[in-house]
C-alpha positions in Angstrom: 172.0 144.6 174.5 168.2 144.1 173.9 166.4 147.5 173.7 164.2 146.6 176.3 167.3 147.1 179.3 167.5 150.6 178.0 164.0 151.9 180.0 165.7 150.5 183.6 166.7 152.8 185.7 167.7 153.2 189.6 165.2 155.4 191.2 165.8 156.4 194.7 163.2 159.1 194.7 160.1 157.8 193.9 158.6 154.5 193.6 158.5 151.5 195.7 161.7 152.7 197.1 159.8 155.9 198.2 157.0 153.7 199.8 159.4 151.3 201.5 161.4 154.3 202.9 158.1 156.2 204.3 155.7 153.3 205.6 158.5 150.2 205.6 158.6 149.6 209.4 162.0 150.7 210.3 164.6 148.2 212.0 161.9 145.7 212.7 162.1 144.7 209.0 163.5 141.2 208.0 166.3 142.8 206.2 167.3 144.9 208.9 167.0 142.3 211.6 169.3 139.9 209.5 172.2 142.3 208.9 171.9 143.2 212.7 170.5 146.4 213.1 168.8 146.5 216.5 169.0 149.4 218.8 172.2 150.9 219.9 173.7 148.3 217.0 174.5 149.6 213.6 177.0 147.3 211.5 179.0 148.3 208.9 177.7 146.9 206.2 179.0 145.9 202.9 176.5 144.5 200.0 178.4 142.2 197.6 175.5 142.3 195.0 174.3 145.7 194.9 172.1 145.4 191.6 169.5 148.1 191.8 170.8 149.3 195.4 167.0 149.2 197.0 168.2 147.3 200.0 171.5 149.2 200.3 169.7 152.4 200.4 167.0 150.8 202.9 169.7 149.7 205.4 171.3 153.6 204.8 168.2 154.8 205.5 168.5 153.0 208.9 171.7 154.4 209.6 174.2 152.3 208.5 177.3 152.9 206.6 177.0 150.8 203.1 179.9 149.7 200.7 178.1 148.8 197.3 180.2 146.5 195.1 178.9 146.0 191.6 180.7 144.3 188.5 178.6 145.1 186.1 179.5 148.1 183.7 175.7 149.0 183.0 174.3 148.0 186.3 177.0 150.0 188.2 176.3 153.3 185.8 172.7 152.8 186.3 173.6 152.8 189.9 175.8 155.8 189.7 172.9 158.1 187.6 170.0 156.9 190.4 172.6 157.9 193.3 173.4 161.3 191.7 169.4 162.0 190.8 169.0 161.5 194.9 171.7 163.6 196.1 170.1 166.5 193.6 166.9 166.1 195.6 168.5 167.0 198.6 167.2 166.7 202.2 166.9 163.3 203.5 167.6 161.5 200.5 171.3 163.4 200.1 171.9 162.1 203.7 170.9 158.5 203.0 173.0 158.5 199.8 175.9 160.2 201.9 176.2 156.7 203.7 176.3 154.9 200.5 180.0 154.1 198.8 179.3 152.6 195.3 182.6 150.4 194.2 183.0 148.7 191.0 184.3 145.3 190.4 184.3 141.6 191.5 183.3 141.4 195.5 185.2 138.3 195.6 188.4 140.5 195.0 187.1 143.7 196.9 185.9 141.6 200.1 189.2 141.0 201.3 190.3 144.7 201.6 186.9 145.8 203.0 186.5 145.4 206.6 182.4 144.8 207.1 181.1 143.4 210.0 178.0 142.2 208.1 177.9 141.4 204.3 175.0 140.7 202.2 174.2 138.6 199.4 171.7 138.6 196.8 172.8 136.6 193.8 170.6 136.3 190.9 167.6 133.9 192.2 167.1 130.8 190.1 164.3 131.2 187.2 161.2 130.4 188.7 158.7 127.6 187.2 156.3 129.9 186.2 158.2 132.7 184.2 155.2 135.0 184.5 155.7 135.5 187.9 159.0 137.0 187.3 158.8 140.6 187.4 159.7 142.8 184.0 162.5 144.9 186.2 164.1 141.4 187.2 164.3 140.3 183.8 166.1 143.3 182.8 168.5 142.9 185.4 168.9 139.3 184.7 169.2 140.1 181.0 172.5 142.9 182.3 174.0 140.9 184.7 173.6 137.0 183.8 173.0 134.4 186.2 175.3 134.5 189.1 176.6 131.2 188.4 179.4 131.5 191.2 177.5 132.8 194.1 178.8 129.7 196.0 182.4 131.1 195.7 180.9 134.6 196.7 179.6 133.4 200.0 182.7 131.4 200.8 184.8 134.6 200.1 182.2 136.4 202.6 182.5 133.8 205.2 186.2 134.1 205.2 186.2 137.9 205.4 182.8 139.3 207.5 183.8 140.5 210.8 180.3 139.1 212.4 178.0 137.5 209.8 177.0 137.1 206.0 173.1 136.8 204.9 172.0 135.3 201.9 168.7 136.5 200.7 167.0 133.6 198.8 163.5 132.7 197.4 162.0 131.2 200.5 161.2 128.1 198.9 164.6 127.6 196.9 167.1 125.0 197.9 170.3 126.1 199.7 172.8 127.0 197.5 175.3 123.7 197.0 178.8 123.7 198.5 178.4 126.2 201.3 177.9 125.0 205.1 174.7 125.4 206.7 173.5 128.9 207.8 173.2 129.8 211.6 169.6 130.7 211.7 167.0 132.1 209.0 164.4 135.0 208.6 161.6 134.7 206.6 160.2 137.0 204.7 156.8 136.3 202.8 158.4 135.2 199.4 162.0 135.7 200.7 164.0 134.3 203.3 167.5 135.6 204.9 170.1 132.7 205.8 172.3 134.6 208.5 175.7 132.7 208.6 177.4 134.0 212.1 180.8 134.1 211.9 182.4 136.5 214.3 
């Protein structure tokens, strides 16, 4: 493992996550809309590719119960540490973490056992043409979790098991993943798009 990975940490207390919690725009955010959060409707969510846990944290901050799945041993332990630090802060952070359940394993094995209404999939994105654009933090994540070559398999398993919808988070300009059906609709952000597959 490269030494630089040691600097990576999951932070729910400060930085970008704290800023998004205060100023993010609530349920009007693209991710929340894609996942089906709206007035009077808060689906049970499974984040099948937890990574740094930021999307899960945002969804939990909006009231959703979120099950996070992470198959990388290293990333899973970083998530455990980050969640523990946030719980120790108490108050709102402890409440939010209280709505997050972290599982270790391969989502393809675990999804059939979970009755998620909405499943979020955010695989490692294809390397950009200009590698200087990729933040160091994301390079570190890639060093830990690899390239997610089995993303299409994961989407297919999710489509079989989601009660309501599957949401694929993908770069706005990237080609669709080969081998999966066309999405029902898309929600576009600045650099990211959410491909929504309705299943219910």
